[in-house]
C-alpha positions as CSV (number, residue, x, y, z in Angstrom):
1,M,0.0,0.0,-0.2
2,Y,1.2,3.3,-0.7
3,T,-0.1,7.0,-1.3
4,A,-0.1,9.1,-4.1
5,R,-0.9,12.2,-4.9
6,I,-3.1,12.3,-8.5
7,F,-1.9,15.3,-10.0
8,L,-0.6,15.8,-13.5
9,S,-3.1,12.6,-14.7
10,S,-5.9,13.2,-12.9
11,L,-5.6,17.1,-14.1
12,A,-5.2,15.8,-17.4
13,I,-8.4,13.5,-17.4
14,L,-10.7,16.4,-16.4
15,A,-8.9,18.5,-19.1
16,L,-9.8,15.6,-21.3
17,A,-13.5,16.0,-20.2
18,A,-12.9,20.0,-20.7
19,S,-12.6,20.0,-23.5
20,S,-15.1,17.5,-24.5
21,A,-18.1,19.6,-22.7
22,A,-17.0,22.5,-25.4
23,V,-18.2,20.3,-28.0
24,P,-21.4,21.3,-28.5
25,P,-24.3,18.5,-29.4
26,E,-24.9,16.7,-33.2
27,G,-27.8,19.2,-33.7
28,D,-26.1,22.5,-32.3
29,Q,-24.7,23.9,-35.8
30,L,-25.5,26.4,-38.3
31,P,-27.3,24.7,-41.6
32,V,-25.2,23.3,-43.5
33,V,-26.2,20.7,-46.7
34,G,-24.7,17.4,-47.6
35,K,-24.4,13.7,-46.6
36,D,-21.3,13.8,-47.7
37,Y,-20.2,16.7,-44.8
38,Q,-22.4,14.9,-42.5
39,E,-20.9,11.9,-42.0
40,H,-17.4,13.2,-42.1
41,V,-18.2,15.2,-39.3
42,A,-19.7,11.6,-37.8
43,K,-16.3,9.4,-38.7
44,G,-14.2,12.5,-37.2
45,R,-16.1,12.2,-34.0
46,R,-15.8,8.1,-33.9
47,L,-12.2,8.4,-34.5
48,L,-11.7,10.7,-31.9
49,K,-13.1,9.0,-29.7
50,E,-11.0,5.9,-30.4
51,R,-8.1,8.2,-30.3
52,Q,-7.6,8.1,-33.3
53,Y,-6.0,11.5,-34.1
54,D,-4.4,11.6,-37.1
55,Q,-7.6,10.4,-39.0
56,A,-10.2,12.4,-37.5
57,I,-8.2,15.4,-38.2
58,A,-8.1,14.2,-41.9
59,E,-11.8,13.5,-41.6
60,L,-12.8,16.5,-40.0
61,E,-10.5,18.9,-43.0
62,K,-13.0,17.0,-45.4
63,A,-16.3,18.2,-43.5
64,E,-14.9,21.8,-42.9
65,S,-13.7,21.8,-47.1
66,L,-16.9,21.1,-47.8
67,A,-18.8,24.0,-45.6
68,P,-16.1,25.7,-44.3
69,G,-16.8,28.7,-41.6
70,Q,-20.2,26.9,-41.3
71,S,-20.5,23.8,-38.6
72,L,-19.9,25.1,-34.8
73,A,-19.7,20.7,-34.6
74,A,-16.8,20.6,-37.2
75,L,-14.9,23.1,-35.6
76,S,-15.5,22.3,-32.5
77,V,-14.3,18.6,-32.8
78,L,-10.9,20.2,-35.3
79,A,-10.3,21.9,-32.5
80,R,-10.4,19.6,-30.2
81,A,-8.1,17.0,-32.4
82,Y,-5.7,19.6,-33.0
83,R,-5.0,20.2,-29.6
84,E,-4.7,16.5,-28.9
85,T,-2.0,16.5,-31.5
86,D,-0.1,19.3,-30.1
87,R,-0.6,20.9,-33.6
88,T,-0.6,24.8,-31.6
89,A,-0.8,26.9,-34.7
90,E,-4.0,25.1,-36.0
91,A,-6.0,24.9,-32.8
92,I,-5.8,28.4,-32.4
93,E,-7.0,29.4,-35.8
94,A,-9.2,26.9,-35.6
95,H,-11.1,27.9,-32.1
96,R,-11.0,32.2,-33.3
97,R,-12.6,30.4,-36.5
98,F,-15.3,28.8,-33.9
99,L,-15.9,32.1,-32.1
100,A,-16.3,34.0,-35.2
101,A,-19.4,31.9,-35.9
102,A,-20.4,31.0,-32.4
103,T,-23.4,32.5,-30.3
104,D,-24.2,30.1,-27.4
105,P,-22.7,32.4,-24.2
106,E,-21.7,28.8,-22.7
107,L,-19.9,27.6,-26.0
108,T,-18.2,31.0,-26.5
109,A,-17.2,31.2,-22.9
110,K,-15.8,27.7,-22.6
111,A,-14.1,28.0,-26.1
112,S,-12.4,31.5,-25.5
113,N,-11.2,30.1,-22.4
114,M,-10.0,27.5,-24.5
115,L,-8.0,29.9,-26.9
116,G,-6.0,31.8,-24.1
117,V,-5.0,28.6,-22.3
118,I,-3.6,27.5,-25.9
119,L,-2.1,30.8,-26.6
120,L,-0.5,30.3,-23.3
121,R,1.1,26.6,-23.5
122,R,3.0,27.8,-26.3
123,T,6.3,27.3,-25.9
124,S,7.7,31.0,-27.0
125,V,4.9,33.5,-25.2
126,E,5.0,36.6,-27.4
127,P,3.4,40.3,-25.9
128,G,0.7,39.4,-29.0
129,D,-0.2,35.9,-26.9
130,L,-0.5,37.2,-23.9
131,R,-2.9,40.2,-24.6
132,E,-5.4,37.9,-26.9
133,S,-5.5,35.2,-23.4
134,E,-6.4,38.2,-21.5
135,Q,-8.7,39.2,-24.2
136,A,-10.1,35.8,-24.0
137,F,-10.1,34.8,-20.4
138,R,-12.0,38.5,-19.6
139,K,-14.4,37.5,-22.1
140,A,-15.7,34.6,-20.8
141,L,-15.9,36.3,-17.1
142,E,-18.2,38.2,-19.4
143,L,-20.3,36.0,-20.3
144,R,-20.3,32.9,-17.5
145,P,-19.2,35.2,-13.8
146,R,-21.0,32.6,-12.2
147,E,-19.3,29.6,-13.5
148,A,-15.1,30.9,-14.4
149,C,-12.9,30.1,-11.5
150,R,-11.1,28.9,-13.6
151,A,-11.1,31.4,-16.6
152,R,-10.5,33.7,-13.2
153,L,-7.4,31.7,-12.6
154,N,-6.4,31.4,-16.0
155,L,-6.9,35.8,-16.1
156,A,-4.8,36.4,-12.6
157,E,-2.0,33.8,-14.2
158,V,-1.7,36.0,-17.2
159,L,-1.6,39.6,-15.8
160,Y,0.7,38.4,-13.3
161,R,2.9,36.9,-16.4
162,A,3.0,40.6,-18.3
163,G,4.2,41.9,-14.9
164,D,0.9,43.3,-13.9
165,E,0.6,41.8,-10.2
166,D,-1.9,43.8,-8.7
167,A,-3.8,43.4,-10.8
168,A,-3.8,39.7,-11.1
169,L,-4.8,40.2,-7.0
170,G,-7.5,42.8,-7.6
171,V,-8.2,39.0,-10.3
172,L,-8.3,36.3,-7.1
173,E,-9.7,38.5,-4.6
174,K,-13.0,38.0,-6.8
175,Y,-12.7,34.1,-6.5
176,P,-16.5,33.8,-6.3
177,H,-17.0,32.3,-2.8
178,S,-19.3,29.1,-2.8
179,E,-16.3,27.8,-4.9
180,P,-13.3,25.7,-3.5
181,A,-10.2,25.9,-4.1
182,D,-9.3,24.0,-6.5
183,S,-12.4,23.6,-8.5
184,W,-10.2,25.3,-11.4
185,R,-8.6,22.2,-11.5
186,R,-11.4,19.9,-12.5
187,L,-11.1,22.0,-16.3
188,A,-8.8,22.5,-18.7
189,T,-6.6,25.5,-17.6
190,V,-3.6,27.2,-17.5
191,P,-1.1,25.7,-15.1
192,V,-0.7,28.9,-12.7
193,S,2.7,29.5,-10.8
194,D,2.8,28.7,-7.1
195,H,2.8,32.5,-6.7
196,I,-0.5,33.0,-7.7
197,Y,-1.6,29.8,-6.5
198,D,-0.4,31.2,-2.7
199,Q,-1.6,34.5,-3.4
200,L,-5.3,32.8,-3.7
201,T,-4.5,29.9,-1.3
202,E,-4.2,32.5,1.2
203,L,-7.7,34.8,0.5
204,L,-9.0,31.8,0.5
205,L,-7.8,30.8,4.1
206,A,-9.1,34.3,5.6
207,R,-12.5,33.2,4.6
208,D,-12.1,30.3,6.0
209,P,-9.9,28.1,7.6
210,E,-11.7,24.9,7.1
211,T,-11.4,25.4,3.4
212,P,-9.2,22.6,1.6
213,V,-6.6,23.8,-0.3
214,Y,-4.2,21.8,-3.2
215,F,-0.4,20.4,-2.9
216,Q,1.2,23.3,-4.8
217,G,3.6,26.5,-3.6
218,S,4.0,26.5,-0.8
219,V,1.5,24.1,1.0
220,S,3.3,21.0,1.7
221,K,2.1,17.2,2.0
222,P,0.8,15.4,5.3
223,Q,2.9,12.4,7.1
224,K,1.5,9.0,7.3
225,I,1.4,8.4,11.2
226,S,-0.6,5.5,11.1
227,A,-2.5,3.6,8.7
228,P,-4.8,0.0,8.7
229,Q,-4.4,-2.2,6.6
230,P,-7.0,-3.6,4.1
231,F,-8.1,-7.2,4.0
232,Y,-9.2,-9.1,0.7
233,T,-12.7,-9.7,0.7
234,R,-13.2,-14.1,0.2
235,L,-14.8,-13.3,-3.1
236,A,-11.9,-11.4,-4.1
237,A,-9.0,-13.7,-3.1
238,K,-11.2,-16.6,-4.7
239,N,-11.3,-14.8,-7.9
240,R,-8.0,-13.8,-7.8
241,I,-9.6,-10.0,-8.0
242,E,-6.3,-6.8,-7.6
243,G,-5.7,-3.7,-8.8
244,R,-5.7,-0.1,-6.9
245,V,-8.4,1.2,-5.6
246,I,-7.8,5.2,-6.5
247,L,-9.5,7.7,-3.2
248,R,-10.3,11.8,-3.8
249,T,-9.9,12.5,0.0
250,V,-10.0,15.4,2.0
251,I,-7.7,15.5,5.3
252,D,-8.8,17.8,7.6
253,R,-6.2,20.1,10.0
254,R,-6.1,17.8,12.3
255,G,-5.0,15.1,10.6
256,H,-8.6,12.9,9.5
257,V,-9.1,11.5,6.6
258,A,-12.5,13.8,6.7
259,R,-13.9,13.3,2.6
260,V,-13.5,10.4,0.6
261,E,-14.4,10.0,-2.6
262,V,-13.8,7.1,-5.0
263,L,-11.7,7.9,-8.4
264,K,-11.0,4.7,-9.9
265,G,-12.7,1.1,-7.5
266,L,-12.6,-2.6,-7.5
267,P,-15.2,-4.9,-7.7
268,L,-16.0,-7.8,-4.6
269,G,-15.8,-5.6,-2.2
270,L,-12.4,-4.5,-2.5
271,T,-14.2,-1.0,-2.9
272,E,-15.6,-1.0,0.0
273,V,-12.7,-2.2,2.4
274,A,-10.3,0.2,0.6
275,V,-12.7,3.3,1.7
276,E,-12.8,1.7,5.6
277,A,-9.5,1.5,6.3
278,V,-8.4,4.6,4.8
279,E,-10.8,6.5,7.4
280,Q,-8.7,5.6,10.3
281,W,-5.8,6.8,8.7
282,R,-4.0,9.6,10.7
283,F,-1.5,12.2,8.8
284,N,0.2,14.9,10.7
285,P,-1.9,18.2,8.4
286,A,-0.1,19.7,5.7
287,T,0.6,23.1,6.3
288,F,0.8,26.6,4.2
289,R,3.4,29.0,5.7
290,G,3.1,27.0,8.8
291,R,-0.5,26.7,9.7
292,P,-2.0,23.1,9.7
293,V,-4.3,23.2,7.0
294,A,-7.1,21.0,5.3
295,L,-5.7,19.4,2.1
296,Y,-6.8,17.7,-1.1
297,Y,-5.2,14.3,-1.1
298,N,-5.5,11.7,-3.4
299,L,-4.8,7.8,-2.7
300,T,-4.1,4.9,-3.5
301,I,-4.4,1.2,-2.1
302,N,-3.0,-2.0,-4.2
303,F,-4.6,-4.9,-3.9
304,R,-1.7,-7.8,-4.9
305,L,-2.7,-11.6,-4.0
306,P,0.4,-13.6,-3.1
307,P,0.5,-16.3,-5.8
308,E,-0.9,-19.1,-4.2
309,A,-3.5,-16.6,-2.7
310,G,-7.5,-18.2,-3.9
311,Q,-6.4,-21.4,-5.3
312,S,-7.5,-24.9,-3.8
């Protein structure tokens, strides 16, 4: 058994979910004609789900050539396919074309945020990229001000990179009271610098010292004191079930596991015994600038049978 912090992997999974959400439903597109067009889009969607990105791009580019700039569905799926293959320039241009045609506020806000993200993920970010990304994040905030915590963090980051720290802090101070410290990590976002994350953490803890934060910047990792081992259920051993249970937890300021969410489970009772065991674990709590804090923390429980287990 060991503890593990699901960091970039969780973010990658959650980023993929966010980018999928930015794709309009099948019927949410501008009028186009032609059976060939629809077939290319459908095939492109299927290939993208199968992670056959180059083939998906080929199909979607054919669809786009039949109705250039007329279909939000083709443009949004094509933009995602470009992102998945690190074709940054093409992804930026596809998002720009999408935003030129989009009218739905929610889709426009998501696409604006993603355009800003891509601009800031370039290997070499130019002043023009900073200006365009700032405009994109401000657009996302304007359209969805109550649901744009990730765009708010992104905007603070771009202002900080541009050298305007006071403006960045002003943006952070408007972070919604209802949003927990890591909401922005659950959806596609720019990698926020330690400095900006520390500023956010300070603001959130001033509002509520029990607010869970994330392991970044000046936040230290909790240290395990005791960790009772989960047992193998009889059925799981008999059926030789092995694997990992991944749990997203909150470790409170006293070092207790206060909340457990199953990210990946196992059958035949192994998920349940893993949760029961973890709830008994104790830690020296995480700290932020010397004081104990609650922390979002992922724990991984490994279940491995010895070679003879479960055999009669």
